[in-house]
N, C-alpha and C positions, 0 to 999 in steps of 0.2 A: 670246672669239672674235668677230671682226667679220664681219657679213654685209651684203650689198647690199640696200637697200630699194628700193621702186619709184621713189622720188624721187632715187635715186642716192647718198644719204647712207649712211653706215655706222652700225650700232648694235651694241650688245653683247648677246649672247644671255643672257636671264634665265630660261631654261627650268629649273624646279626639278628636283631629283633625286627622282623618284617612288619612294620606298622603301615597302614594305608595312608597315603598323603592326604592332607587336608583338602577341603573343597577349594579354598583359595589358591593353594599351590597347583591344583589341577587346572584351575581356570586362569592361572597367571599368564600363559601365552595369549589367551583371548583378550585379557585386559591390556596386555602390552600392545596388541594389534590395534585396538581402538583408542589407546591413550593419546595419540597425536591430536585427534579431534578435540578431546576435552582440554588438553593443554592449550591449544590455539584458541578455543572458545573462552577459556578462563582469562587468557591474556588480552584478546581483542574483543571479547564480548562481555563477559561478566565484570571484569575490572573497570572498563569505562563506565558501565552503568552505575556501579557502586561508587566510583569516584565522582560521578556527576552529582549523586546525592550528597556526597561530602562537601563538594565545593559550592553547592547551592546555599549552604549555610555560612559561606565565607565571602569576603570581598577580596578578589584576586585579579590582577592584571595579566596573569600568565607567566610572569617572570619573578616578581618580588615575593615578599613574604605574605602568606595568607592571614587575613584578619577575620576572626570569628564575629559574625553579626547576627547569628541566630535566625529568626524568622523575618528579619528586616527585608530581605529580598522578596519574599512572598507577600509581605505587607505592602510594599511599594508596587508590586505587580498588580494588585487589585485597584490601585489608584492611578495607574499609568494610562493616560489617554491613548498613547501610541499603541500600547498592547491591545486595548479594546478595539481600536480602529483596525488593527491587523486581524482580530477575531471576526469582526463584521465582514471585512473584505473576503476572508477565507470562506466564511459560510455562504456568502452570496455567490462566489465563484463555484463553490461545491454544489449548490443547488442548480446553477445554470449549466453545469457540466454533467452532473450525475443523472438527473432526471431524463434529459433527452438521450444521454448515452445508453442507459439501460433500456429505454423504450426502443431505440433504433437497433440495439443489439438483439433484442427479443424478436423484432420484426425480421431482421436479417437472418437470424437462426431459423425462424419458422419458414422462410423462403428457401434456405439451403436444405432444409430437412425434406422438402418436397422433391419430386423427381424433376430436376433441371439439368441441362447439359453443362459440362465443365464444372461440376461441383467442386472437384479437387482444386481447380485453378482459383475459384472464388474463395475457398477457405484459406489458401495461402495468401491471396491478395489482401484479404481483410485482416490477416494476422501480421503482415509485414510492418505496418505502422508501429506496432508494439515493440519490435526489435530494432527499429530505426533510432539513430542517435537523437536524443531529446534536444540537444543543442542545435543540431542541423535542422530539425523540424521547426524549432522556434525561430530560427533565422529565416527560414522560408516563409513562415506565417508572418514574420515581421515585415517582409517585403509585400505581403498581400494586404496587411492592414496599415501600411505606411500612410501618413497623412497626405503627403503631396504626390507621391509617385506609386502608390499602392495599386495592385491589380483590382482590388475590390472597389476603390474609388473610380478607377478607370471604367469599370463596368457600370457603376451608377451614373456616371456622366454620359456614357454611351446611350443610356436609355432615357436621358433627359432629366435626371435627378441631380441634386446638389451633392457634392462630396462631403464626407463626414470625417472629422478629425478623430479617428478611432483611438489613437494613442495619446490624446490630449484631454479626453473627457473621461470622468470616472466610470460611467457605464460602458463606454467604448473599450476601455482597458479591461474591464472585467469580462466583457463578451469575447474579446480577443483571446484572453487566457483560457476561458472556458471552452472556446472552440478548439484550441490546441489540445487540451486534455481530452475532449470528446473524440477528436479525430484519432488520437493515439490509442485509446482504450476501448473504443466501440467494437473493434474486431476481436480483441481478446475476450471480452464478455460474450460476444456472439458465439465463439467457439465453445465456451463453457455452457451456454444455453443449448447449443446444438447437441452436446454430449448428453445433457439432460433430456432433450426431446427424443433422442435415440433409445433412451431407456424406457420410454413409455410404450406399452404394448399397442400394436396396431389393432388388436381386437376391440379396444376401447373406442377408437375412432370409427371402426366399422359398425359397432353397436349404435353410436350416436348418429351415424349416417342413416342407418335403418330406421331409427326413431324420427327421422326428418329434421335433425338439427342442422342449422346453416353453418357456414364456415366461421362466421363471427361468433355464434353461440358456442361452437366447438372450441374456439380459441380461448374465450373468456371463462367457459364453464368446465373445460376439461384440461386444456393445455396449461393455463396459468395456475389453477389449483394444484395440479400434479407437479408443477415446476417450483412449488413453494420453497422447498429446501435449497434449490439452486438459486432462486431469486434472493433468498436470505443470505447465501454465501456471497453473491456478487454485490449485494447492498452493503454488507459489512466491509468487504475488501475495498469497494469504491469509497466508502466513508473513510477508511484508514488512509487510502492513497490521496483522497481529495483534501483532507485536512493537513497533509504534508506537502502540498504543492510548493515547490521552490525553484526548480530550474527554469520553468516557463517564465515566471516573473523576473527572475534574476537576469536571464539572457535578454528578454524583451525590453526591460525597463531599467536595469541596473540596480544599484543599492538603494536608490532613492524611492523606487516603487512608482515612479511616474508623478505627474502633477497631483498634489494633494495626497501623496502616498496612497493613491487609489488601488495600486497593484501590490501593495505590501501585504504579504501573507504572514502567518505565524512563524513559519520556518525562516522566511526572509528576515523577519524582525529578530529572531533568535540569532541568525548569522551576523546581522549587523551589530547586535549587542555584544556578542562574544568575540568575533574576529575583526570587526571594524573599530568598535569602541573599546575593545580589550576589557570588557566586563564579563569575565568568564563565569563568575558566580551568579550574576543575574541571568546570563544566557542559559545556565543550567536550570535555574528556576523556571524560565520560560519553557524549556524543554519538558520539565515534569508537569507543568500546567497543561501543555499540549497532550501529554500522556493521559492525564485525567479527562481531558475533553474528548479524546478519541474513545476512551473506555466508556464514557457516558453516552456518546452518540451510538456506539456499537450496541450497547444495551437497549437503547431506544429503538434502534432498527430491529433488533431481535424481537422485542415485544410487539412492534407494529407489524412486522412481516411474518415472524415465526409464531408469535403468540404462545400461549401456554399449552403444554401437552395435556391432552384429555385422557383420562383413564378409561 
């Protein structure tokens, strides 16, 4: 369209069509800012998970050509006695560590919640084991539970008792590993319980005190029921962590898992299958069996501790 200019000449209008940018173009800088996380997650998170599913249907030594075997790995898994031994060992260690750990954590949190001196110091002291190197902690406990020169046996002999070969007996091995797990995580769960206790109103305790409730009644009828969501969280996280025990057994006993493979856990068996025996397909199948087991026990914990929501 021609228009008159001041000089009397005509010119063509070049006014652009001002269309608003699309929502995607407006949000493009934000997407670009958060894209590194998703790229790294896709490479180091999503891809390994998807690839583990793929290789679980193959026989592969990590170098040569993959051979499709279908469900053969999973079929063998259910008939493998070593796998079932690892499951039994893991469940026993999980019970020996989780039950006393959560109980001690709740007792410690309840004590720290009261008016005591140096509460800040105790909170830090109880949390330090959780951030300490697992390898270093396991080596220290290895010297404590040593068969011949362990500190625990030295104490037993000092009070007139016979020494116990902790790392040569199945139950001794399980108790040693469970003790390491308990020592490491009791402070962490105590801090979580303490946060839950601080969220409970003091008016509830004052009302119970006026009604004549004892400290024991207050603990079991007020504190524990009101901490139910926190207890559910710690139970599920302890289940997930307890079924994935690896470093304690590996450092304390090596790949063999001790006499009779009494300390072989599911993750230790997975490691031996994949990285020692070079059966990566079977190791991936063990990993997905562990995933199903963790999901199953998490649901059981939720139903037992959390229960159904009442309308």
